C-alpha positions in Angstrom: 47.6 121.8 24.9 44.1 122.8 23.6 41.1 121.8 25.6 39.2 118.9 24.1 36.1 121.0 23.9 37.8 123.1 21.3 38.5 120.2 19.0 36.4 119.5 15.8 33.3 117.4 16.3 33.9 113.7 16.5 33.5 111.7 13.4 32.6 108.0 12.9 34.4 105.6 10.7 32.4 106.7 7.6 33.7 110.2 7.9 30.4 111.8 8.8 30.1 114.0 11.8 28.9 112.3 14.9 26.4 113.9 17.2 27.8 115.7 20.3 25.7 113.6 22.7 26.9 110.2 23.8 25.9 107.7 21.2 26.9 104.4 19.7 24.6 104.6 16.6 22.3 107.4 16.5 18.8 107.3 18.0 18.4 103.6 17.5 21.1 103.0 20.1 19.9 105.5 22.7 18.4 102.9 25.0 21.5 100.8 24.7 23.7 103.8 25.4 21.9 104.4 28.6 22.3 100.8 29.5 26.1 100.9 28.8 26.3 104.2 30.8 24.8 102.6 33.8 27.3 99.7 33.7 30.2 102.1 33.4 29.2 104.1 36.4 28.9 101.0 38.6 32.6 100.0 38.4 35.3 101.2 40.7 37.8 102.0 37.9 37.9 104.9 35.5 36.3 103.6 32.2 36.8 105.0 28.7 35.1 103.6 25.6 37.0 104.4 22.5 36.8 103.4 18.9 39.5 102.0 16.7 40.8 105.4 16.0 41.2 105.9 19.7 38.5 108.6 19.9 36.7 108.7 23.2 33.0 107.7 22.9 31.9 107.2 26.5 33.5 108.0 30.0 32.3 107.4 33.6 32.4 109.6 36.6 35.6 107.8 38.0 37.4 108.9 34.7 36.4 112.5 35.2 37.6 112.4 38.8 40.9 110.6 37.9 41.9 112.8 35.0 40.3 116.1 36.1 38.3 116.6 32.9 34.5 117.1 32.5 32.7 114.5 30.5 31.9 116.9 27.7 35.6 117.8 27.5 36.5 114.2 26.9 33.9 112.9 24.4 35.2 112.9 20.9 38.8 113.6 21.9 41.6 111.2 21.2 42.4 109.0 24.2 46.1 109.8 23.7 45.7 113.1 25.6 45.2 111.1 28.8 48.6 109.3 28.4 52.0 110.8 29.2 54.2 111.4 26.2 56.7 108.7 27.0 53.9 106.1 27.3 51.8 107.0 24.1 53.8 104.9 21.7 53.4 101.8 23.8 49.7 102.7 24.3 49.1 103.0 20.6 50.9 99.7 19.9 48.3 97.9 22.1 45.5 99.1 19.9 46.9 97.6 16.7 45.4 94.1 17.3 42.0 95.6 17.8 42.2 97.7 14.7 43.3 94.8 12.5 40.8 92.3 13.9 37.8 93.9 12.5 34.8 92.4 14.0 36.7 89.5 15.6 37.3 89.9 19.3 41.0 89.7 20.2 42.1 88.8 23.7 42.0 91.2 26.6 45.2 93.3 26.8 46.7 94.6 30.1 49.5 97.1 30.4 51.1 99.6 32.9 51.9 103.1 31.8 51.7 106.7 33.1 48.5 108.6 32.8 48.3 112.4 32.3 45.9 114.6 34.2 44.4 117.8 33.0 46.7 119.7 35.4 49.7 118.1 33.7 50.6 115.7 36.6 51.5 112.1 35.8 50.6 109.0 37.7 51.2 105.3 37.3 48.2 103.5 35.9 47.2 99.9 35.1 45.1 99.6 31.9 43.0 96.7 30.7 41.9 96.9 27.1 38.9 94.7 26.0 36.7 94.7 22.9 33.0 95.7 23.2 30.6 93.7 21.0 28.5 96.1 18.8 26.7 95.4 15.6 27.9 98.4 13.6 31.5 99.1 14.8 34.5 98.1 16.8 34.8 99.7 20.3 37.4 99.2 23.0 36.8 99.5 26.7 39.8 100.9 28.6 39.6 100.2 32.4 42.1 102.4 34.1 43.2 102.1 37.7 45.5 104.5 39.6 48.3 102.3 41.1 50.2 105.1 42.8 49.5 103.5 46.2 50.5 100.1 45.1 53.7 101.4 43.6 54.5 103.2 46.8 53.8 100.0 48.7 56.1 98.0 46.4 58.8 100.6 46.7 58.4 100.5 50.5 58.7 96.8 50.4 61.8 96.9 48.2 63.3 99.5 50.6 62.4 97.4 53.6 63.8 94.2 52.0 67.0 96.1 51.3 67.2 97.3 54.9 66.5 93.8 56.1 69.3 92.3 54.0 71.8 95.1 54.9 71.0 95.1 58.6 73.7 94.1 61.1 71.0 92.6 63.2 69.5 89.2 62.5 66.0 89.6 61.2 63.9 86.4 61.1 60.3 85.8 60.2 58.3 82.9 61.6 54.7 81.7 61.8 52.7 81.5 64.9 53.7 77.9 65.2 57.4 78.9 65.3 58.3 77.9 61.7 61.0 80.0 60.2 59.8 81.8 57.0 62.5 84.4 56.3 66.2 84.7 57.2 68.4 87.7 56.3 72.2 87.9 55.7 73.0 89.0 59.3 71.2 85.9 60.6 73.4 83.8 58.4 76.5 85.5 59.8 75.3 85.4 63.4 74.0 81.8 63.5 76.1 80.2 60.8 73.1 78.7 58.9 72.2 79.5 55.3 68.6 80.5 54.7 68.0 77.2 52.8 69.1 75.3 56.0 66.6 76.9 58.3 63.5 78.1 56.4 60.7 75.7 57.1 62.2 74.5 60.3 61.2 75.3 63.9 62.9 78.3 65.5 63.5 76.2 68.6 66.6 74.7 66.8 68.3 78.0 67.7 67.8 77.4 71.5 70.4 75.5 73.4 69.2 72.2 74.8 70.4 73.0 78.3 68.7 76.4 78.3 65.1 77.0 79.3 63.0 77.2 76.1 61.1 80.5 76.4 59.6 80.2 72.9 56.2 78.9 74.0 55.8 81.8 76.4 56.8 84.2 73.6 54.3 82.7 71.2 51.6 83.2 73.8 52.5 86.9 74.0 52.5 87.2 70.2 49.0 85.7 70.0 47.8 88.4 72.3 49.4 91.0 70.1 52.1 91.9 72.5 55.6 93.0 71.6 58.5 91.3 73.4 60.9 94.2 73.6 64.7 93.9 74.3 64.6 90.5 75.7 68.0 89.0 76.6 68.5 85.3 76.3 70.9 82.7 75.0 71.0 81.2 71.5 73.3 78.6 69.8 75.2 78.8 66.6 75.5 76.1 64.0 79.0 75.4 65.5 77.5 74.6 68.9 78.8 77.8 70.4 76.3 79.5 72.8 76.2 83.3 72.8 74.1 86.0 74.5 71.5 87.8 72.3 69.0 90.6 72.7 65.8 90.1 70.7 62.7 92.1 70.0 59.7 90.2 68.7 56.8 91.9 67.0 53.5 90.3 65.7 52.9 90.3 61.9 49.3 91.2 60.9 47.5 90.7 57.6 45.1 93.1 55.9 42.3 92.0 58.3 44.5 92.8 61.3 44.8 89.1 62.1 48.1 88.0 63.6 49.7 85.5 61.2 53.3 85.4 62.4 56.2 87.3 64.0 59.3 89.2 63.1 62.4 88.6 65.3 65.2 91.1 65.4 68.2 89.7 67.2 71.4 91.4 68.2 74.6 89.6 69.3 75.5 91.2 72.6 78.6 89.0 73.3 80.9 92.1 73.1 78.6 94.2 75.2 78.4 91.5 77.8 82.2 91.2 77.9 82.4 95.0 78.3 79.8 94.8 81.1 81.7 92.1 82.8 84.9 94.1 82.5 83.1 97.1 83.9 81.6 95.1 86.7 85.1 93.8 87.6 86.5 97.3 87.4 83.6 98.6 89.5 84.3 95.9 92.1 88.0 96.8 92.1 87.1 100.5 92.5 84.7 99.8 95.3 87.0 97.5 97.2 90.0 99.8 96.9 91.4 101.3 100.0 92.2 104.4 98.0 89.6 107.1 97.0 88.9 106.8 93.3 87.1 109.9 92.0 85.9 110.7 88.5 85.2 114.2 87.3 84.7 116.4 84.3 87.3 118.9 83.2 85.3 121.7 84.9 85.8 119.8 88.2 82.3 118.4 88.5 82.4 115.1 90.4 80.9 112.1 88.4 82.1 109.1 90.4 82.8 108.6 94.1 83.7 105.2 95.6 83.3 103.9 99.1 86.9 104.7 100.1 86.4 108.3 99.0 83.4 108.5 101.3 85.5 107.1 104.2 88.5 109.4 103.5 86.7 112.7 102.8 83.5 112.1 104.8 81.1 113.0 102.0 78.6 110.4 100.8 78.2 110.0 97.0 74.8 111.7 97.1 76.4 114.7 98.8 79.3 115.2 96.4 78.4 113.8 92.9 77.4 116.7 90.6 79.3 119.2 92.7 82.7 120.8 92.1 85.8 119.2 93.6 86.8 122.6 94.9 84.8 121.8 98.1 87.7 119.5 98.9 90.3 122.3 98.7 91.2 124.9 101.3 91.4 128.4 99.8 95.2 128.3 100.1 95.4 125.3 97.8 92.9 126.3 95.1 95.7 127.4 92.8 96.6 123.7 92.4 93.5 123.1 90.3 94.5 125.4 87.4 98.0 124.0 87.2 96.8 120.4 87.3 94.2 121.0 84.6 96.6 122.4 82.2 98.8 119.3 82.4 95.7 117.0 82.2 94.5 118.7 79.0 97.9 118.0 77.5 97.3 114.3 78.3 99.9 114.2 81.1 99.6 112.1 84.3 100.0 114.3 87.3 101.3 112.9 90.6 101.6 114.6 94.0 103.2 112.8 96.9 101.7 115.0 99.5 98.7 117.3 99.1 96.4 119.0 101.6 92.6 118.4 101.3 89.6 119.2 103.4 87.3 116.7 105.0 83.5 117.2 105.3 84.0 118.0 109.0 86.5 120.8 108.1 89.6 119.0 109.2 92.7 118.8 106.9 94.1 115.6 105.7 97.2 114.6 103.8 96.7 112.6 100.6 99.0 111.2 97.9 97.3 111.9 94.5 97.5 110.5 91.0 95.5 112.4 88.3 95.0 110.6 85.0 93.3 112.0 82.0 90.1 110.3 80.8 89.9 110.2 77.0 87.1 109.3 74.6 87.4 107.0 71.6 88.8 109.9 69.5 91.6 110.4 72.0 90.2 113.7 73.3 90.5 114.4 77.0 87.0 114.6 78.5 87.6 114.1 82.2 90.0 113.2 85.1 90.4 110.1 87.2 91.9 110.8 90.6 93.3 108.2 92.9 93.8 109.5 96.4 95.6 107.7 99.2 95.1 108.9 102.8 98.6 109.4 104.2 97.5 111.5 107.2 98.4 108.7 109.6 101.7 107.9 107.9 102.6 111.6 108.0 101.9 111.6 111.7 104.0 108.6 112.2 106.7 110.1 110.0 106.7 113.2 112.1 106.9 111.0 115.3 109.8 109.0 113.8 111.6 112.2 112.9 111.0 113.4 116.5 112.3 110.1 117.9 115.4 110.3 115.6 116.0 113.8 116.7 115.7 112.9 120.3 118.1 110.0 119.7 120.6 112.3 118.1 120.4 114.8 120.9 120.6 111.9 123.4 123.8 110.6 121.8 125.3 114.1 121.9 124.2 114.8 125.4 125.4 111.4 126.6 128.8 111.9 125.1 129.1 115.4 126.6 127.9 114.2 130.0 130.5 111.4 130.0 133.3 113.8 129.5 131.9 116.3 132.0 131.5 113.5 134.6 135.2 112.7 134.4 136.0 116.4 135.0 133.4 116.6 137.8 134.9 113.6 139.4 138.2 115.4 139.7 136.6 118.7 140.8 134.5 117.1 143.5 137.2 114.7 144.7 139.8 117.4 145.2 137.2 119.7 146.6 136.5 117.2 149.4 140.2 116.7 150.0 140.7 120.5 150.3 137.7 120.8 152.6 139.2 118.3 155.0 142.6 120.0 155.0 141.5 123.6 155.3 140.2 124.9 158.7 136.5 125.6 158.9 136.9 129.1 160.0 139.1 129.9 157.0 137.7 132.0 154.1 139.3 129.5 151.7 137.2 126.8 153.3 133.9 128.6 152.4 135.3 129.2 148.9 136.0 125.4 148.5 132.5 124.7 149.7 131.1 126.9 146.9 133.2 125.0 144.4 131.9 121.7 145.7 128.2 123.0 145.6 128.7 124.1 142.0 130.2 120.7 141.1 127.2 118.9 142.8 124.8 121.0 140.8 126.7 120.2 137.6 126.7 116.5 138.5 122.9 116.7 138.9 122.6 118.3 135.5 124.8 115.7 133.9 122.7 113.0 135.6 119.6 114.4 134.0 121.4 114.5 130.6 122.3 110.8 131.1 118.8 110.0 132.0 117.5 111.7 128.8 120.1 109.9 126.7 119.3 106.6 128.5 122.9 106.2 129.6 122.6 106.5 133.3 123.2 103.5 135.5 119.9 102.0 136.6 119.2 99.4 139.3 116.1 97.8 137.9 113.9 95.7 140.2 110.6 94.0 140.0 108.2 96.5 141.4 104.6 97.6 141.6 103.9 101.1 140.4 101.1 101.5 143.0 103.8 101.3 145.8 106.0 103.8 144.0 103.0 106.2 143.6 102.0 105.8 147.2 105.5 106.4 148.4 106.0 109.5 146.2 102.5 110.9 147.1 103.7 111.7 150.6 106.2 114.2 149.2 103.9 115.5 146.4 101.4 117.1 148.7 104.1 119.2 150.4 105.6 120.0 147.0 102.6 121.3 145.1 100.7 123.4 147.6 97.1 123.4 148.9 95.5 125.1 145.8 95.9 121.9 143.7 93.6 119.0 144.3 95.7 115.8 144.0 93.8 112.5 143.4 95.2 109.0 142.8 93.3 106.2 141.1 95.3 103.0 141.5 94.2 99.7 140.0 94.3 97.1 142.8 94.9 94.3 140.2 97.9 96.2 138.7 100.7 94.0 137.3 104.4 94.4 137.9 107.2 96.1 135.9 111.0 95.9 135.9 112.4 99.3 136.5 114.6 101.4 138.9 112.2 102.5 141.7 114.2 105.6 142.4 114.2 106.7 138.7 110.4 106.0 138.4 109.8 108.1 141.5 111.8 110.8 139.8 109.7 110.5 136.7 106.5 111.0 138.8 108.0 113.9 140.6 109.1 115.6 137.4 105.6 115.2 135.9 103.9 116.5 139.0 106.2 119.6 139.1 105.5 120.2 135.4 101.8 120.0 136.1 102.1 122.3 139.1 103.8 125.0 137.0 101.0 124.6 134.4 98.4 125.5 137.1 99.6 128.7 138.7 96.0 129.5 139.9 95.4 126.0 141.1 93.5 123.1 139.6 93.2 119.3 139.6 96.0 116.7 139.3 95.2 113.0 138.8 97.6 110.1 139.0 96.3 106.8 137.7 97.6 103.3 137.2 96.0 100.5 135.1 96.8 97.4 133.1 96.8 97.9 129.3 96.9 95.5 126.4 98.0 96.9 123.0 96.9 95.1 119.9 98.7 95.4 116.5 96.7 98.4 115.5 97.2 100.3 118.8 101.0 99.4 118.6 101.2 101.1 115.2 99.9 104.3 116.8 102.4 104.1 119.6 105.8 103.4 118.0 108.2 101.9 118.9 106.0 99.7 121.1 105.0 96.3 119.9 101.7 94.5 120.7 101.5 93.1 124.2 100.8 93.7 127.9 101.8 97.0 129.5 101.4 98.9 132.8 100.0 102.4 132.1 100.9 105.3 134.4 98.8 108.4 133.6 99.4 111.9 135.0 96.9 114.5 134.0 96.3 118.1 135.0 93.7 120.9 134.3 96.4 123.5 133.5 96.9 125.8 130.6 97.8 123.1 128.1 100.2 123.2 125.1 99.9 123.9 121.4 101.1 121.3 118.9 104.4 123.2 118.3 105.3 123.1 122.0 104.4 119.4 122.2 107.0 118.6 119.5 109.8 120.0 121.7 108.9 119.3 125.3 111.1 116.3 125.7 114.2 118.0 124.2 117.0 118.9 126.7 117.0 122.5 127.8 113.7 123.3 126.1 111.4 125.2 128.5 108.5 127.7 128.2 109.3 129.1 131.7 111.1 132.4 132.3 114.9 132.5 132.4 116.1 131.2 135.7 112.9 129.3 136.5 113.8 126.0 135.0 116.6 124.0 133.4 114.5 122.4 130.7 115.7 118.9 131.8 112.7 117.7 133.8 110.7 116.2 130.9 113.8 115.1 129.1 114.7 113.1 132.1 111.2 111.5 132.1 111.7 110.6 128.4 115.1 109.0 129.0 114.1 107.0 132.1 111.0 105.6 130.4 112.8 104.8 127.2 115.7 103.1 129.1 113.1 101.1 131.0 111.7 99.7 127.7 108.6 101.9 127.6 107.3 105.0 125.9 105.7 108.3 126.9 102.9 110.1 125.1 101.5 113.5 125.7 98.0 114.7 124.8 97.3 118.4 125.3 95.2 121.3 124.1 95.5 125.0 125.0 93.1 125.8 127.8 92.2 122.1 128.4 95.2 120.8 130.3 97.6 118.0 129.6 97.7 114.2 129.9 101.0 112.2 130.1 100.7 108.5 129.5 103.6 106.2 130.3 103.6 102.6 129.0 106.0 100.2 130.7 106.3 96.5 129.8 104.5 94.2 132.2 106.4 91.3 133.8 105.0 88.2 135.5 107.7 88.0 138.1 106.8 88.8 141.7 108.3 91.8 143.6 111.2 91.2 146.1 111.4 92.9 149.4 114.9 94.4 149.5 116.4 95.2 152.9 118.4 98.4 153.3 122.1 97.9 153.8 123.7 100.1 156.5 127.5 100.3 156.7 129.2 101.6 159.7 131.5 104.6 159.4 134.5 102.7 160.5 134.1 100.3 157.6 134.9 103.1 155.1 138.6 102.4 155.6 140.6 99.3 154.6 143.9 97.7 154.0 143.1 95.5 151.0 144.8 95.6 147.6 142.8 97.4 144.9 143.6 97.1 141.2 142.4 100.5 139.7 141.9 100.6 135.9 140.9 104.0 134.4 142.0 105.4 131.1 141.3 109.1 132.2 144.5 110.2 133.9 143.0 112.8 136.1 140.3 110.5 137.4 142.7 107.7 137.9 145.1 109.8 140.0 142.3 111.3 142.1 140.8 107.9 142.8 144.2 106.4 143.6 144.7 109.3 146.1 141.3 108.8 147.8 141.9 105.0 148.1 145.5 105.4 149.5 144.3 108.0 152.0 141.7 105.5 153.2 144.5 102.9 153.8 144.2 100.8 150.7 147.1 99.5 148.6 146.5 100.6 145.0 147.9 99.0 141.8 147.0 101.3 138.9 146.7 100.7 135.1 145.6 102.8 132.1 143.9 100.0 130.1 142.8 96.4 130.3 146.0 95.1 128.6 148.2 97.1 131.1 146.1 95.7 134.0 146.8 92.1 132.8 150.5 92.9 132.7 150.7 94.4 136.2 148.6 91.6 137.6 151.0 89.1 136.2 153.9 90.8 137.9 152.1 91.2 141.3 152.9 88.3 143.7 150.3 89.1 146.3 146.5 88.8 146.2 144.2 91.3 144.5 141.1 91.8 146.6 139.1 94.0 144.4 139.1 95.2 140.8 137.9 98.9 140.4 137.6 99.4 136.7 136.0 101.8 134.3 133.5 100.0 132.0 134.2 101.8 128.7 137.9 102.0 127.8 139.9 101.9 124.6 140.7 98.3 123.6 139.6 95.9 126.3 136.5 97.0 128.2 135.9 96.5 132.0 133.7 93.4 131.8 136.1 91.6 129.5 138.9 92.4 131.9 136.9 91.2 134.9 136.2 87.9 133.2 139.9 87.3 132.3 141.1 88.2 135.8 138.5 86.1 137.5 140.1 83.0 136.0 143.4 83.5 137.9 141.9 85.4 140.8 138.7 83.6 141.8 138.4 85.4 145.2 138.7 88.9 143.6 135.6 91.2 144.0 134.7 93.6 141.2 133.3 97.2 141.2 132.7 98.9 138.0 132.7 102.7 137.3 130.9 104.5 134.5 129.9 107.8 133.2 127.5 106.3 130.8 126.3 102.8 129.7 124.8 103.0 126.3 127.9 101.5 124.6 128.1 98.7 127.1 126.1 95.9 125.6 126.4 93.5 128.6 125.3 96.1 131.2 121.9 94.6 131.9 123.4 91.1 132.1 125.9 92.2 134.7 123.2 93.9 136.8 121.2 90.6 136.7 124.3 88.8 138.1 124.6 91.3 140.9 127.8 92.9 139.7 128.2 96.3 141.5 128.4 99.6 139.6 129.1 103.1 140.8 128.1 106.0 138.7 130.5 108.9 138.0 130.9 111.5 139.3 131.0 110.0 142.9 132.0 111.6 146.2 134.7 110.2 148.5 132.2 108.8 151.1 130.1 107.2 148.3 133.2 105.5 146.8 134.5 104.3 150.2 131.1 103.0 151.4 130.5 101.2 148.1 134.0 99.8 148.2 133.5 98.3 151.7 130.0 97.0 150.7 131.5 95.0 147.8 134.5 93.8 149.8 132.3 92.6 152.6 129.8 90.8 150.2 130.0 87.1 149.4 132.1 86.1 146.4 130.1 86.2 143.2 130.6 83.7 140.4 131.9 85.8 137.5 130.5 85.3 134.0 132.6 83.2 131.7 
């Protein structure tokens, strides 16, 4: 486009050339031109004065600035050059009324179009066309205003209005008095009111009646120009339903920065509150759980750590969160991590019934684990949730149970073997005694028979220990005080253990009583002391203590199979070499010994175990290598008082008799031996192999039967049942039972309580005859029915 300065000189309506200087009508109008020019410069808008042919006559400074032309470039040029091409037609149409009106003054015309600057840029413009009254021609004043800013504001307002209407949050406008002025679509959905139902009404209608009205306080904040940010409160829907909401309230200012109202943005947080409540409940469950619940990332970094995890592993949350879970693994178990991670990444749940982990203090613990993948909303695995249950105690109890079961199994085997051996030993010892009496003392055969009898005695001692371990030996329990047993045993102990061991006793003077066999309890103490002596070859300290003990439910769980209650505690401790854990698991087993071959039978502690168990108690050992050992024996406490028992002395001449003895024994060799011993002592013997046979021979016997000598355990009818049946027809008959073991005899303890006499196999001839006379000379006992 050519510069306006290159155009032909402007011409007036008569066709003559117009002067180049600004003029309305030659020199006569010069003064008036200056007056017009002054008026044009005073206005804020760009002003063009054009004639009816749309040629520019006058311009002001604002026009030069707006369009980028100099004044000389514009004068005489058509005004169309300042209008964009797509607006020129409309611009020309607006001039038609002025051109047709002649000297009449048409109305002022306003229009919006796009202006065109010298640099070719366009801008939105508002133009007002008005006639200028002159005497010689028609002129039009064009007042032009750049409305780019206003258009931007309008566009911003339209965009803002669109955002407001499309927002998921309720957006509400109100006055400072709390009157609703605007209401978007989200507000309609959230509150249930249409805009027509709420605009012009107080915003307090949205506040529940029973809820504190915080609106006055909010209004005060707004008047001070403050923003109420993310305020949680309660609002009410049109239906009457209350719901939680988060609101942000901002003051609205006018052009003079005066606060005229407020904008409220409200977000329904019902779902968020439900999630928070669910999370709070879940967090409460996690914190109250007895199991450790641990959250971690796939790289092993700990993110969550509950109270149980702190208790089980020993780490506080501050010590472990943000660190790798590998600190909980011993080096030997680190390979588990990679294997577990591969399964977790595939979305699998990984369970382990028993895993080894490390506590903060360096100790190992057993845990049962469940690893569950944590997934995001897209289903991608982003972490691991681990539930760990401490099973260390249950593993310990399980090991103890296996140990008890093992001991029980060994005991049953040992008891069964001992029973059979006792029958054989009864024959060996019995005939050895008969031979010794019949062979001259100076004979070589007599000394050989003595060796046979000594070997049999040693074998009988071993079987007695086996029976003690298996809790199948015959006991004579009495009400006794352990202090008396310890004091009585202590006299022998000091001669037994030597001067290099310091023996101390601490006996509780208020000690309660127990029901046990005093001889067997004495043997228990002796065995423990001997075991302690052997553990202190260089000397040391041995302490024997007695005390009352009460076990609650928790303590009883740690000492199976004891139940909660009152006990008497016997403790024997030494400062010897101690034992490792492996040795402690075997010390009560028969024939287990750490001594050299030939230095011990391995039955000392197994005897302790059997006697204590058969007495209703339990024995525990605590030991560490280099720190000695402590044996604790718990025996049930009884409230009965001790009885002073007088020793019974039988004269030698009473070992013989003439009474009739009914001998019932299913083992042929034992029966024949016993019959021979009794007949040699002057007794009349009626023999039977079983209870049924005994009833038959008794029915055929016409004379009295003075004593029943019967084995307890026999095929078919047992000894006690036989005794009860014979007592009906033979009320004066005495009873003496024989037994190699007693575990299968359910009424054993009941018979002992009724003073029924029992002799333990294998027995010697003097023992049998003395016991026989003792029973025959005793008062008649009422037999159980």
